[in-house]
Residue frames as qw, qx, qy, qz and C-alpha x, y, z in Angstrom:
[[0.607, -0.032, 0.791, -0.075, 156.09, 29.51, 71.50],
 [0.438, 0.484, -0.429, -0.624, 156.34, 29.36, 67.82],
 [0.420, 0.179, -0.844, -0.281, 154.86, 26.29, 66.18],
 [0.128, 0.098, 0.887, -0.434, 152.73, 25.21, 69.14],
 [0.232, -0.380, -0.724, -0.527, 149.14, 24.23, 68.54],
 [0.181, -0.433, -0.674, 0.571, 147.95, 25.74, 71.84],
 [0.016, -0.698, -0.465, -0.544, 144.90, 27.98, 71.49],
 [0.265, -0.065, -0.415, 0.868, 145.50, 31.11, 73.59],
 [0.294, -0.302, -0.212, -0.882, 142.06, 32.56, 72.93],
 [0.741, -0.439, -0.413, -0.297, 140.37, 30.05, 75.27],
 [0.091, 0.436, -0.648, 0.618, 141.45, 30.84, 78.81],
 [0.429, -0.011, 0.665, -0.611, 138.25, 29.89, 80.62],
 [0.082, 0.179, 0.948, 0.249, 136.16, 26.95, 79.49],
 [0.369, -0.240, -0.343, -0.830, 132.75, 27.79, 78.02],
 [0.633, -0.380, -0.666, -0.106, 131.22, 25.08, 80.25],
 [0.425, -0.253, -0.506, 0.706, 132.76, 26.69, 83.34],
 [0.088, -0.045, -0.022, -0.995, 131.23, 30.04, 82.41],
 [0.540, -0.293, -0.507, -0.604, 127.77, 28.51, 81.86],
 [0.637, -0.355, -0.659, 0.183, 127.97, 26.56, 85.11],
 [0.268, -0.120, -0.362, 0.885, 129.08, 29.68, 86.99],
 [0.312, -0.176, -0.196, -0.913, 126.02, 31.53, 85.66],
 [0.664, -0.338, -0.599, -0.293, 123.79, 28.63, 86.77],
 [0.545, -0.235, -0.598, 0.539, 125.46, 28.65, 90.20],
 [0.029, 0.000, -0.179, 0.983, 124.83, 32.37, 90.62],
 [0.503, -0.250, -0.382, -0.734, 121.19, 31.90, 89.57],
 [0.683, -0.309, -0.662, 0.027, 120.89, 29.15, 92.17],
 [0.492, -0.240, -0.491, 0.678, 122.54, 31.06, 95.02],
 [0.003, -0.221, -0.135, 0.966, 121.06, 34.52, 94.34],
 [0.173, 0.576, 0.789, 0.121, 117.30, 34.22, 93.76],
 [0.142, 0.268, 0.209, 0.930, 116.13, 37.36, 92.02],
 [0.382, -0.629, -0.450, -0.505, 112.79, 37.61, 93.83],
 [0.632, -0.528, -0.432, 0.367, 114.20, 37.70, 97.37],
 [0.020, 0.957, 0.035, 0.286, 114.33, 41.35, 98.50],
 [0.608, -0.738, 0.258, 0.141, 116.95, 40.65, 101.17],
 [0.781, 0.011, 0.392, 0.487, 119.25, 39.03, 98.63],
 [0.399, 0.760, 0.250, 0.448, 118.78, 41.98, 96.26],
 [0.240, -0.957, 0.092, -0.138, 119.69, 44.50, 99.00],
 [0.748, -0.495, 0.349, 0.272, 122.67, 42.41, 100.11],
 [0.725, 0.251, 0.389, 0.510, 123.97, 42.04, 96.55],
 [0.242, 0.878, 0.171, 0.376, 123.42, 45.70, 95.68],
 [0.445, -0.874, 0.179, 0.071, 125.44, 46.73, 98.74],
 [0.699, -0.330, 0.480, 0.415, 128.38, 44.61, 97.62],
 [0.598, 0.593, 0.391, 0.372, 127.83, 45.60, 93.99],
 [0.060, 0.982, -0.021, 0.180, 128.57, 49.22, 94.84],
 [0.548, -0.738, 0.369, 0.138, 131.56, 48.31, 97.02],
 [0.580, -0.290, 0.670, 0.361, 133.21, 45.91, 94.56],
 [0.375, 0.494, -0.370, -0.692, 131.74, 46.94, 91.17],
 [0.402, 0.062, 0.913, 0.028, 129.89, 43.66, 90.61],
 [0.104, -0.123, -0.687, -0.708, 127.75, 42.90, 87.57],
 [0.432, 0.089, 0.356, -0.824, 124.15, 44.09, 88.11],
 [0.648, 0.144, -0.496, -0.560, 122.79, 41.58, 85.59],
 [0.196, 0.088, -0.949, 0.230, 123.29, 38.79, 88.11],
 [0.283, 0.202, 0.631, -0.693, 120.03, 39.77, 89.78],
 [0.645, 0.386, -0.022, -0.659, 118.10, 39.20, 86.56],
 [0.085, 0.270, -0.932, -0.226, 119.31, 35.67, 85.77],
 [0.719, -0.103, -0.408, -0.553, 116.65, 33.15, 84.76],
 [0.731, -0.365, 0.467, -0.339, 115.52, 30.49, 87.22],
 [0.038, 0.332, -0.925, -0.182, 117.06, 27.06, 86.84],
 [0.755, -0.075, -0.451, -0.470, 114.88, 24.21, 85.66],
 [0.789, -0.480, 0.261, -0.282, 114.22, 21.65, 88.42],
 [0.977, 0.098, 0.002, 0.188, 116.44, 19.04, 86.75],
 [0.525, 0.584, -0.244, 0.570, 119.33, 21.54, 86.73],
 [0.377, -0.767, 0.236, -0.462, 119.04, 22.29, 90.48],
 [0.964, -0.247, -0.040, 0.086, 120.53, 18.93, 91.41],
 [0.349, -0.811, 0.413, 0.225, 124.07, 19.22, 92.77],
 [0.726, -0.046, 0.599, 0.334, 125.22, 16.46, 90.40],
 [0.516, 0.799, 0.272, 0.145, 124.48, 18.84, 87.49],
 [0.002, -0.964, 0.262, -0.034, 127.42, 21.00, 88.62],
 [0.923, 0.133, -0.164, 0.320, 130.77, 19.51, 87.67],
 [0.408, 0.499, -0.278, 0.712, 132.99, 22.50, 88.51],
 [0.219, -0.463, 0.316, -0.799, 131.15, 23.97, 91.52],
 [0.767, -0.287, -0.494, -0.290, 129.49, 20.77, 92.78],
 [0.628, -0.101, -0.589, 0.498, 131.92, 20.17, 95.66],
 [0.066, 0.086, -0.295, 0.949, 131.50, 23.68, 97.03],
 [0.538, -0.259, -0.242, -0.765, 127.72, 23.55, 96.57],
 [0.740, -0.251, -0.624, 0.004, 127.63, 20.28, 98.54],
 [0.405, -0.073, -0.520, 0.749, 129.47, 21.98, 101.41],
 [0.229, -0.152, 0.048, -0.960, 127.00, 24.89, 101.34],
 [0.687, -0.259, -0.455, -0.504, 124.07, 22.44, 101.33],
 [0.656, -0.191, -0.658, 0.317, 125.53, 20.51, 104.27],
 [0.168, -0.016, -0.388, 0.906, 125.95, 23.74, 106.25],
 [0.421, -0.179, -0.174, -0.872, 122.40, 24.82, 105.33],
 [0.746, -0.246, -0.550, -0.285, 120.88, 21.46, 106.28],
 [0.592, -0.097, -0.629, 0.495, 122.93, 21.24, 109.48],
 [0.026, -0.175, 0.274, -0.945, 121.67, 24.56, 110.85],
 [0.212, -0.552, -0.805, 0.056, 118.72, 24.29, 113.21],
 [0.093, -0.707, -0.178, -0.678, 116.48, 27.30, 113.82],
 [0.347, -0.220, -0.600, 0.686, 116.76, 29.11, 117.16],
 [0.134, 0.291, 0.288, -0.902, 113.75, 31.03, 118.38],
 [0.481, 0.533, 0.634, -0.288, 110.18, 31.38, 117.16],
 [0.372, 0.775, -0.138, -0.493, 110.96, 33.74, 114.28],
 [0.076, 0.475, -0.817, -0.319, 113.51, 31.35, 112.76],
 [0.335, 0.161, 0.923, -0.101, 111.11, 28.43, 113.29],
 [0.473, 0.657, 0.360, -0.464, 108.39, 30.41, 111.50],
 [0.376, 0.756, -0.337, -0.418, 110.60, 31.09, 108.47],
 [0.182, -0.384, 0.889, 0.170, 112.24, 27.66, 108.29],
 [0.809, 0.290, 0.088, -0.504, 110.51, 25.72, 105.52],
 [0.215, 0.491, -0.825, -0.181, 113.15, 23.08, 104.80],
 [0.123, -0.085, -0.984, 0.093, 111.27, 20.31, 106.64],
 [0.421, -0.319, -0.256, -0.810, 107.52, 20.88, 106.24],
 [0.705, -0.374, -0.597, -0.080, 106.50, 17.99, 108.53],
 [0.512, -0.219, -0.467, 0.687, 108.68, 19.29, 111.35],
 [0.025, -0.168, -0.010, -0.985, 107.42, 22.85, 110.75],
 [0.562, -0.380, -0.390, -0.623, 103.76, 21.84, 110.96],
 [0.702, -0.322, -0.603, 0.201, 104.40, 19.61, 114.00],
 [0.350, -0.067, -0.364, 0.860, 106.08, 22.44, 115.88],
 [0.193, -0.155, -0.047, -0.968, 103.36, 24.99, 115.15],
 [0.649, -0.369, -0.523, -0.411, 100.47, 22.60, 115.85],
 [0.631, -0.289, -0.577, 0.431, 102.10, 21.73, 119.19],
 [0.164, 0.005, -0.219, 0.962, 102.54, 25.46, 119.94],
 [0.415, -0.288, -0.299, -0.810, 98.86, 26.08, 119.08],
 [0.704, -0.370, -0.600, -0.084, 97.73, 23.21, 121.33],
 [0.480, -0.169, -0.483, 0.713, 99.86, 24.60, 124.17],
 [0.073, -0.109, 0.038, -0.991, 98.35, 28.07, 123.77],
 [0.578, -0.321, -0.436, -0.610, 94.78, 26.68, 123.60],
 [0.668, -0.298, -0.643, 0.226, 95.43, 24.51, 126.68],
 [0.288, -0.107, -0.376, 0.874, 96.62, 27.54, 128.63],
 [0.271, -0.175, -0.150, -0.935, 93.69, 29.70, 127.47],
 [0.670, -0.332, -0.520, -0.412, 91.05, 27.06, 128.25],
 [0.610, -0.237, -0.615, 0.440, 92.70, 26.17, 131.56],
 [0.120, -0.013, -0.254, 0.960, 92.77, 29.82, 132.56],
 [0.445, -0.236, -0.296, -0.812, 89.14, 30.27, 131.46],
 [0.700, -0.318, -0.631, -0.104, 88.08, 27.18, 133.42],
 [0.459, -0.168, -0.537, 0.687, 89.91, 28.41, 136.52],
 [0.097, -0.083, 0.072, -0.989, 88.27, 31.84, 136.32],
 [0.590, -0.275, -0.410, -0.639, 84.78, 30.37, 135.85],
 [0.668, -0.268, -0.667, 0.195, 85.36, 27.98, 138.77],
 [0.265, -0.087, -0.414, 0.866, 86.42, 30.86, 141.02],
 [0.321, -0.149, -0.121, -0.927, 83.35, 32.87, 139.98],
 [0.668, -0.270, -0.593, -0.359, 81.11, 29.87, 140.56],
 [0.573, -0.245, -0.634, 0.458, 82.54, 29.23, 144.05],
 [0.098, -0.008, -0.248, 0.964, 82.29, 32.93, 144.94],
 [0.449, -0.175, -0.234, -0.845, 78.61, 33.08, 143.96],
 [0.669, -0.257, -0.670, -0.196, 77.58, 29.93, 145.82]]
C-alpha cells in the first residue's frame, strides 16, 4: 500500500491496553490466596504472564463500570451474574458480604434461634428435675 498514511505500528490502542490492565487488576485481586492458586494453575498450563498477580489496586473512582469503555459491557454481565447469585448453605452465607444488612439479619436470626433452643432445652430439663424432686 504505497502512499497510504496508515500507521501499521499501532495495532492495539494504548487505551485498550491500559483498560485491559485495569480490568485484570479488578478481576484478579492479588491478596486473595484462592485467586493466586487458580491463576498460577492456569499460568503453568497456558504460559500466562505472572506479573498479573502484582498489579496495583484500582482507585475507588476507577472501579466504576462506566470507567471501562472497551470491557464495560462484559463487566456489567459479570456483575449481574455475581449480584444474581444467592448463597446456598451456611458456609456461603458466612462468606457472602455483598449485602451487609442481609448478612447481619441472617446471622442474628440464627443466633436467636440457637439461644431459644438452648434456653428452652435448659428450662425443660430444670422443670423435669424440679418435678422429679417434688
